[in-house]
Structures are given as structure tokens and as C-alpha cells.
C-alpha positions as a printed NumPy array, in Angstrom:
array([[ -8.419,   7.131,  -9.539],
       [ -9.887,   9.416,  -6.856],
       [ -7.694,  12.828,  -6.888],
       [ -9.514,  14.317,  -3.89 ],
       [ -7.394,  12.148,  -1.599],
       [ -4.757,  14.447,  -2.422],
       [ -6.591,  17.244,  -0.865],
       [ -7.34 ,  15.712,   2.349],
       [ -3.915,  13.556,   2.659],
       [ -4.027,   9.962,   3.252],
       [ -5.111,  10.181,   7.213],
       [ -8.935,   9.077,   6.951],
       [-11.389,  11.445,   7.525],
       [-13.297,   9.457,  10.264],
       [-11.169,   7.51 ,  12.784],
       [-13.212,   4.843,  14.701],
       [-12.172,   4.87 ,  18.535],
       [-14.195,   1.856,  20.125],
       [-15.869,  -0.989,  18.368],
       [-19.677,  -1.476,  19.13 ],
       [-21.058,  -3.994,  21.118],
       [-20.064,  -7.448,  20.535],
       [-16.42 ,  -6.769,  20.617],
       [-15.757,  -5.962,  24.297],
       [-13.521,  -8.987,  24.743],
       [-11.461,  -7.659,  21.894],
       [-11.188,  -4.367,  22.938],
       [-10.237,  -4.978,  26.621],
       [ -7.356,  -7.465,  25.55 ],
       [ -6.259,  -4.691,  23.37 ],
       [ -6.335,  -2.001,  26.091],
       [ -4.393,  -4.465,  28.613],
       [ -1.935,  -5.796,  26.142],
       [  0.975,  -3.846,  27.51 ],
       [  0.522,  -5.684,  30.885],
       [ -0.787,  -8.743,  29.424],
       [  2.986,  -8.804,  27.399],
       [  4.592,  -7.836,  30.193],
       [  3.359, -10.696,  32.323],
       [  3.561, -13.281,  29.441],
       [ -0.309, -13.926,  29.596],
       [ -0.993, -13.552,  25.738],
       [ -1.376, -17.187,  25.033],
       [ -3.976, -17.753,  27.953],
       [ -5.808, -14.239,  27.192],
       [ -6.083, -15.241,  23.583],
       [ -7.492, -18.76 ,  24.355],
       [-10.684, -17.106,  25.952],
       [-11.69 , -15.086,  22.729],
       [-14.595, -15.436,  20.844],
       [-13.653, -17.594,  17.967],
       [-15.823, -15.61 ,  15.17 ],
       [-17.581, -12.201,  15.382],
       [-20.182, -10.778,  13.282],
       [-18.244,  -7.97 ,  10.99 ],
       [-21.288,  -7.751,   8.592],
       [-22.742,  -4.44 ,  10.09 ],
       [-19.326,  -2.63 ,  10.905],
       [-18.774,   0.839,   9.027],
       [-15.454,   1.544,   6.856],
       [-13.915,   2.99 ,  10.083],
       [-15.022,   0.342,  12.352],
       [-13.537,  -2.327,  10.258],
       [-10.353,  -0.149,  10.352],
       [-10.396,  -0.386,  14.262],
       [-11.197,  -3.907,  13.93 ],
       [ -8.107,  -4.558,  11.66 ],
       [ -6.076,  -2.386,  14.092],
       [ -6.892,  -4.534,  17.133],
       [ -7.04 ,  -7.911,  15.385],
       [ -3.572,  -7.011,  14.014],
       [ -1.898,  -5.634,  17.336],
       [ -3.327,  -8.985,  19.019],
       [ -2.258, -10.904,  16.396],
       [  1.359,  -9.996,  16.607],
       [  1.404,  -9.892,  20.234],
       [  0.625, -13.462,  20.1  ],
       [  3.371, -13.932,  17.504],
       [  6.069, -12.184,  18.934],
       [  5.236, -11.719,  22.514],
       [  5.816, -15.185,  23.602],
       [  9.201, -16.917,  24.607],
       [  9.188, -19.538,  21.759],
       [  7.928, -18.253,  18.339],
       [  5.105, -20.56 ,  16.929],
       [  4.249, -20.426,  13.24 ],
       [  0.091, -20.955,  13.687],
       [ -1.844, -18.159,  14.851],
       [ -5.371, -19.427,  16.767],
       [ -8.605, -19.713,  15.208],
       [ -9.826, -16.671,  18.228],
       [ -7.673, -14.442,  16.018],
       [ -7.11 , -15.668,  12.743],
       [-10.977, -16.224,  11.27 ],
       [-11.978, -12.911,  12.268],
       [ -8.871, -10.988,  10.965],
       [ -8.877, -12.95 ,   7.704],
       [-12.725, -11.813,   7.485],
       [-11.654,  -8.046,   8.317],
       [ -8.733,  -8.513,   5.739],
       [-11.194,  -9.33 ,   2.955],
       [-13.468,  -6.481,   3.331],
       [-10.459,  -4.072,   3.408],
       [ -8.669,  -5.793,   0.823],
       [ -5.218,  -5.984,   2.417],
       [ -3.709,  -9.106,   3.895],
       [ -4.375,  -9.955,   7.723],
       [ -1.116,  -8.254,   9.098],
       [ -0.314,  -5.219,  10.854],
       [  0.304,  -2.551,   8.275],
       [  0.94 ,   1.253,   8.406],
       [ -2.681,   1.69 ,   7.722],
       [ -3.535,   0.32 ,  11.483],
       [ -0.333,   1.198,  12.753],
       [ -0.295,   4.941,  12.235],
       [ -3.224,   6.2  ,   9.929],
       [ -6.094,   4.886,  12.142],
       [ -4.146,   4.787,  15.322],
       [ -4.571,   8.513,  16.808],
       [ -6.822,  11.148,  18.003],
       [ -6.184,  15.03 ,  19.003],
       [ -5.246,  14.715,  22.743],
       [ -6.446,  18.255,  23.141],
       [ -9.383,  19.056,  20.876],
       [ -9.281,  22.877,  22.067],
       [ -5.702,  23.047,  20.57 ],
       [ -4.725,  23.07 ,  17.348],
       [ -2.978,  20.266,  15.648],
       [  0.565,  19.57 ,  16.619],
       [  2.772,  16.586,  16.707],
       [  2.983,  16.76 ,  20.736],
       [ -0.829,  17.361,  20.723],
       [ -1.468,  13.723,  19.012],
       [ -2.603,  10.586,  21.42 ],
       [ -1.769,   7.27 ,  20.021],
       [ -4.865,   4.772,  20.651],
       [ -2.914,   1.353,  20.868],
       [  0.256,   0.11 ,  21.692],
       [  2.257,  -3.148,  22.304],
       [  4.498,  -2.351,  25.35 ],
       [  3.901,   1.322,  25.578],
       [  5.928,   4.007,  26.654],
       [  7.045,   7.583,  25.231],
       [  9.513,   6.196,  22.701],
       [  6.62 ,   3.829,  21.144],
       [  4.149,   6.983,  20.961],
       [  6.676,   9.147,  19.568],
       [  7.357,   7.015,  16.731],
       [  4.434,   6.463,  15.541],
       [  3.167,  10.358,  16.353],
       [  6.107,  11.632,  14.103],
       [  4.576,   9.77 ,  11.31 ],
       [  1.027,  10.837,  11.923],
       [  2.504,  14.71 ,  11.909],
       [  4.36 ,  14.032,   8.72 ],
       [  0.896,  12.307,   7.326],
       [ -1.204,  15.335,   8.71 ],
       [  1.052,  18.08 ,   6.742],
       [  1.267,  16.018,   3.801],
       [ -1.885,  17.12 ,   2.699],
       [ -0.628,  20.647,   1.882],
       [  2.082,  19.457,  -0.359],
       [ -0.319,  16.743,  -2.165],
       [ -3.065,  19.447,  -2.873],
       [ -0.864,  22.019,  -3.96 ],
       [  0.961,  19.611,  -6.232],
       [ -2.52 ,  18.345,  -7.722],
       [ -3.815,  21.819,  -8.524],
       [ -0.092,  22.465, -10.405],
       [  0.329,  19.458, -12.317],
       [ -3.233,  17.106, -12.501],
       [ -5.427,  20.285, -12.661],
       [ -2.955,  22.001, -14.863],
       [ -3.141,  25.482, -13.212],
       [  0.923,  26.34 , -13.688],
       [  1.363,  28.784, -11.11 ],
       [  4.28 ,  29.047,  -9.098],
       [  2.742,  29.894,  -6.139],
       [  1.302,  26.372,  -5.818],
       [  4.824,  24.982,  -6.099],
       [  6.09 ,  27.43 ,  -3.619],
       [  3.422,  26.19 ,  -1.092],
       [  4.527,  22.833,  -2.001],
       [  8.077,  23.407,  -1.121],
       [  7.435,  25.26 ,   2.172],
       [  5.022,  21.817,   3.088],
       [  8.104,  19.379,   2.569],
       [ 10.144,  21.464,   4.206],
       [  7.909,  21.521,   7.224],
       [  8.079,  17.494,   6.695],
       [ 11.502,  17.352,   7.123],
       [ 11.513,  19.451,  10.29 ],
       [  9.197,  16.844,  11.739],
       [ 11.147,  13.984,  10.596],
       [ 14.298,  15.854,  12.311],
       [ 12.475,  15.591,  15.533],
       [ 12.441,  11.753,  15.843],
       [ 15.502,  11.315,  18.135],
       [ 13.843,  14.045,  20.695],
       [ 11.583,  11.239,  22.252],
       [ 12.41 ,   8.114,  20.665],
       [ 15.651,   6.726,  21.769],
       [ 17.543,   4.246,  19.355],
       [ 18.02 ,   1.4  ,  22.09 ],
       [ 14.576,   1.535,  23.328],
       [ 13.193,   1.626,  19.795],
       [ 15.091,  -1.457,  18.595],
       [ 14.579,  -3.347,  21.936],
       [ 10.695,  -2.317,  22.601],
       [  9.189,  -1.298,  19.403],
       [ 10.713,  -2.748,  16.555],
       [ 10.343,  -6.38 ,  17.652],
       [  6.587,  -6.517,  17.701],
       [  6.149,  -4.92 ,  14.149],
       [  8.017,  -7.551,  12.063],
       [  6.038,  -9.852,   9.521],
       [  6.313, -13.272,   8.599],
       [  8.038, -12.937,   5.19 ],
       [ 11.818, -13.089,   4.719],
       [ 11.937, -13.672,   8.56 ],
       [ 14.393, -15.996,   9.718],
       [ 12.171, -16.666,  12.601],
       [  9.418, -17.817,  10.486],
       [ 11.054, -19.483,   7.317],
       [  8.28 , -21.078,   5.917],
       [  5.31 , -18.348,   6.956],
       [  2.148, -18.544,   9.165],
       [ -0.369, -20.695,   9.305],
       [ -3.911, -18.827,  10.093],
       [ -5.916, -21.472,  11.87 ],
       [ -9.469, -22.176,  10.252],
       [ -9.06 , -19.927,   7.672],
       [-10.598, -22.092,   4.692],
       [ -9.2  , -20.102,   1.638],
       [ -5.902, -20.664,   2.708],
       [ -6.289, -24.473,   3.287],
       [ -3.996, -25.159,   6.084],
       [ -1.304, -23.708,   4.114],
       [  1.401, -20.866,   5.609],
       [  1.348, -17.664,   4.574],
       [  4.081, -15.184,   3.771],
       [  3.204, -11.49 ,   4.491],
       [  5.456,  -8.64 ,   5.035],
       [  5.446,  -6.54 ,   8.225],
       [  4.674,  -2.882,   8.88 ],
       [  6.956,  -0.328,   7.299],
       [  7.162,   3.073,   6.421],
       [  7.352,   2.109,   2.939],
       [  3.508,   1.502,   3.325],
       [  3.107,   5.192,   3.424],
       [  1.585,   6.463,   0.259],
       [  3.234,   9.845,   0.596],
       [  6.382,   9.135,  -1.149],
       [  5.339,   7.022,  -3.92 ],
       [  2.805,  10.071,  -4.721],
       [  5.263,  12.474,  -4.62 ],
       [  7.68 ,  10.615,  -7.043],
       [  5.048,  10.499,  -9.428],
       [  4.004,  13.745,  -9.252],
       [  7.517,  14.84 ,  -9.606],
       [  8.547,  12.854, -11.964],
       [ 11.243,  10.803,  -9.724],
       [ 11.489,   7.216, -11.136],
       [ 13.035,   3.775,  -9.814],
       [ 14.811,   1.243, -12.079],
       [ 12.958,  -1.934, -12.643],
       [ 14.844,  -4.264, -10.477],
       [ 13.97 ,  -6.404,  -7.078],
       [ 13.864,  -3.061,  -5.183],
       [ 11.183,  -1.402,  -7.203],
       [  9.303,  -4.944,  -7.195],
       [  9.225,  -4.409,  -3.439],
       [  7.979,  -0.966,  -3.564],
       [  4.933,  -2.246,  -5.754],
       [  4.248,  -5.137,  -3.371],
       [  4.305,  -2.428,  -0.54 ],
       [  0.614,  -1.501,  -2.36 ],
       [ -0.961,  -4.717,  -1.577],
       [ -1.05 ,  -3.489,   2.012],
       [ -2.252,  -0.297,   1.532],
       [ -5.813,   0.832,   1.71 ],
       [ -7.366,  -0.251,  -1.455],
       [ -8.287,   3.578,  -2.388],
       [ -4.471,   4.971,  -1.571],
       [ -3.295,   2.02 ,  -3.853],
       [ -5.608,   2.806,  -6.816],
       [ -4.412,   6.356,  -6.474],
       [ -1.068,   5.637,  -6.803],
       [ -1.489,   3.452,  -9.73 ],
       [ -3.352,   6.285, -11.358],
       [ -0.748,   8.895, -10.685],
       [  1.964,   6.472, -12.226],
       [ -0.085,   6.231, -15.213],
       [ -0.382,  10.015, -15.467],
       [  3.121,  10.553, -14.743],
       [  4.336,   8.243, -17.792],
       [  1.725,   9.372, -20.193],
       [  0.431,  12.942, -19.342],
       [  3.319,  14.565, -17.462],
       [  5.869,  15.466, -20.065],
       [  2.891,  17.036, -21.977],
       [  2.548,  19.555, -19.818],
       [  4.316,  23.252, -20.976],
       [  6.577,  24.24 , -16.973],
       [  8.638,  27.327, -17.51 ],
       [ 12.051,  27.484, -16.683],
       [ 11.778,  29.036, -13.517],
       [  9.006,  26.612, -12.432],
       [ 11.253,  23.423, -13.405],
       [ 14.131,  25.195, -10.663],
       [ 11.399,  24.828,  -8.217],
       [ 10.501,  21.301,  -8.871],
       [ 14.083,  20.404,  -8.691],
       [ 14.087,  22.298,  -5.255],
       [ 11.164,  19.759,  -4.268],
       [ 13.014,  16.966,  -5.485],
       [ 15.904,  17.895,  -3.496],
       [ 13.773,  17.929,  -0.499],
       [ 12.323,  14.747,  -1.362],
       [ 16.263,  13.367,  -1.389],
       [ 16.722,  15.295,   2.135],
       [ 13.743,  12.881,   3.595],
       [ 14.973,   9.939,   2.264],
       [ 18.705,  10.976,   3.15 ],
       [ 17.431,  11.355,   6.821],
       [ 15.668,   7.821,   6.814],
       [ 18.549,   6.162,   5.501],
       [ 20.373,   7.883,   8.761],
       [ 17.591,   6.69 ,  11.081],
       [ 17.885,   3.111,   9.732],
       [ 21.77 ,   3.102,  10.564],
       [ 21.461,   4.713,  13.907],
       [ 18.151,   3.158,  15.107],
       [ 18.948,  -0.396,  13.615],
       [ 22.396,  -1.076,  12.292],
       [ 24.259,   0.554,  14.85 ],
       [ 22.131,  -0.997,  18.02 ],
       [ 22.516,  -4.339,  16.078],
       [ 26.225,  -4.454,  16.65 ],
       [ 25.564,  -4.67 ,  20.533],
       [ 22.377,  -6.389,  20.46 ],
       [ 21.327,  -9.749,  19.462],
       [ 17.468,  -9.332,  20.   ],
       [ 16.692,  -8.904,  16.333],
       [ 17.737,  -8.953,  12.937],
       [ 19.705,  -6.035,  11.472],
       [ 19.846,  -7.458,   7.867],
       [ 16.178,  -7.414,   7.157],
       [ 13.776,  -4.886,   8.106],
       [ 10.357,  -4.92 ,   9.552],
       [  9.076,  -5.381,   6.073],
       [ 11.337,  -8.179,   5.305],
       [ 13.566,  -6.396,   3.505],
       [ 17.564,  -5.487,   3.329],
       [ 16.493,  -2.112,   4.224],
       [ 20.   ,  -0.284,   4.244],
       [ 20.721,  -1.351,   0.468],
       [ 16.98 ,  -0.453,  -0.37 ],
       [ 16.961,   3.068,   1.313],
       [ 20.174,   4.01 ,  -0.167],
       [ 19.447,   2.811,  -3.869],
       [ 15.753,   4.962,  -3.441],
       [ 17.978,   8.03 ,  -2.311],
       [ 20.482,   7.791,  -5.168],
       [ 17.257,   7.875,  -7.514],
       [ 15.864,  10.794,  -6.019],
       [ 17.481,  13.604,  -8.26 ],
       [ 16.045,  16.485, -10.307],
       [ 15.638,  15.224, -14.181],
       [ 18.534,  17.371, -15.298],
       [ 21.021,  16.607, -12.506]])
């Protein structure tokens, strides 16, 4: 596994802001997407796209941007029409699939596109801050949609501090409490960022304008048999079942679980977490698998003193707090909204899971080993 990722966090070092020549039609449609969706023009606009693009010369960051744009356009086509169809036209599907093969994750909107590769600093002369983030791509646009993503980006940005310090302590065996204390300070900052979600993201707006566009086609009542990717020979005309964008595709918490020794029992809920790794960047997936192996085989061999164990337990309690806040948001932003809105399902999350049950279970399992 590439442990160096823990020093920089899971945000890419380079984020492409515009594709090279040959992708002008894709860039234009993506830029105009809020207007296109508002005027119900997505079908007509997609029909005019070039059927297949040459992606052979794209760099990794350019491939990520191409994945982002095709994912947004693909989801706009799926969920931006009055009637849901289970076919993605060849103008989207063919190149989308080819990009997905290069990146080794499914052709669907995932967290890596929605958050990790979808931002830039608003004012380069000012330091990084949650309010100094500019989101590059939207569905409908608006402060609520932006803020929802900005909070995720700010958490990812801060996470490099906790991850790098835990790497020094556990993986490099520098059993100095200062690393644990810095990690504790970082997870508390992450929780303070998480607490800011309601400032500019209203539950009603999120539920009705943001959430509907990030659903996938697995365990979704609107696409019970999945979705056909027109013209993709590898799928042989068969419907595909892929999960939608969800925070469970972030690598932060699985990495913290492995480093801190938090385990989840083997049941369908754990299987779902493992499945989420298929939607992560390949390098992140390989890192998490390596951390799990380390946690299972090497972690218990460390000679950790009692004072350090107490700090580690405090870290685990802060991760518990993070999961608790996530569960609260799921209740306020989704479950409670569903009681007065019929626009999208509350039973199944955007990733296609009974999310309240899953989040609560993960919360209960996030406890210090001696509790």
C-alpha cells in the first residue's frame, strides 16, 4: 500500500479545471447544466453530443475531470426528466465507460468526482477555509448544494492532519504521545466543521434539490432492474446495478477505523462498507485494504502505554461523535423531510441502503476496546 497518501490526505494533489481541446461540447453542457435542467432540455442537449471521445492522451487529473463531467451529465439525464428511463444514451455511455475503465471504478457519480475533484480555492491569496472553497460543478446550483459539498471538502482537507499523525504513531512506530494529541486536535476540528453543515444547507432544499440527483441505480425503486449503457459492448446490452454517491465512499473513516482498531461485525452492513471501496480511487482502495491487513496482523504487536491508550480511546470517542452527528443529519435532512415530502425515498439512501439502520449500527460499534 502507498502509505504516503496519509501524509497528504485523500484530496488529489492536482485537480483539473478544464479538459483539453476536443471536449468543448461536454464542458459547455456541464457549465450550462443548471439552466438545462431548469428548462427540461437535457434529452435534446445530450442527443447533440459527440458519440465517442479520444481519452487516450488524458492525464490522471484530466481523466478525473472527464469522469466528473460525464457523471454529472449522466445523472442529469437519468434524474432530470419527468419520466425516468432505464437507458443511458450512447453519447454519454460509451466514453463514460471507457473513462471508468481507465480509473478502475464504475461509470456512475461517486464521491471522488462529487467532492474530491470538484473544487478549487476561491481566493488564492487567502488561506484554506471552508468559506474559501469554490465548487466547480453543480446540478441545479445554489448555496445549499455548494455548501453541502464544501463541508465534505473541508473535512477531507483537515483529515490529512489526523491521518499523517496516526501514520507516524502506528505505522512508523514513533510511539510519541504528541502525535496522538495532534490527531485528537484534528478530529475535533473535523467535528467542528461537520457541525457547520446547517449554516448554509437547509434540510428542505437538500432533500428536494440536491439529493435527487445523486441517487444511483442499485436498490432504487425507480430503476428496479438497473440501467442499460447503450453501445457498451462489455455490458452486452444488460442492465447494470451501481450504487449512487454517498459519504460512505470517503476513505477517511475506514482509515481511522483500521488505525484505531475499530471493527465492524461481518454482516450485510459490513459487506456494504466493503462494496463502497469499489467506487473509490484505486489507490485509496488499495491503501484501505493494506491498513485492514496491518490492523489485523500488526496492531496488537505495538507496545502502547496506558496514557497513550487513554488518548486513543478519546480519539475513538471523537469518531463516535462524528458518526453520531452523521446519524443526526440523516434524521433531520432525510427522514424528517420524507414525512412531509414524497419527492424521493427515505427508506433507501443515495447509495442504495437502509441508511438509518446502517449509520446507527456503525455508531454503536465505534467504542474503545475496553468499554
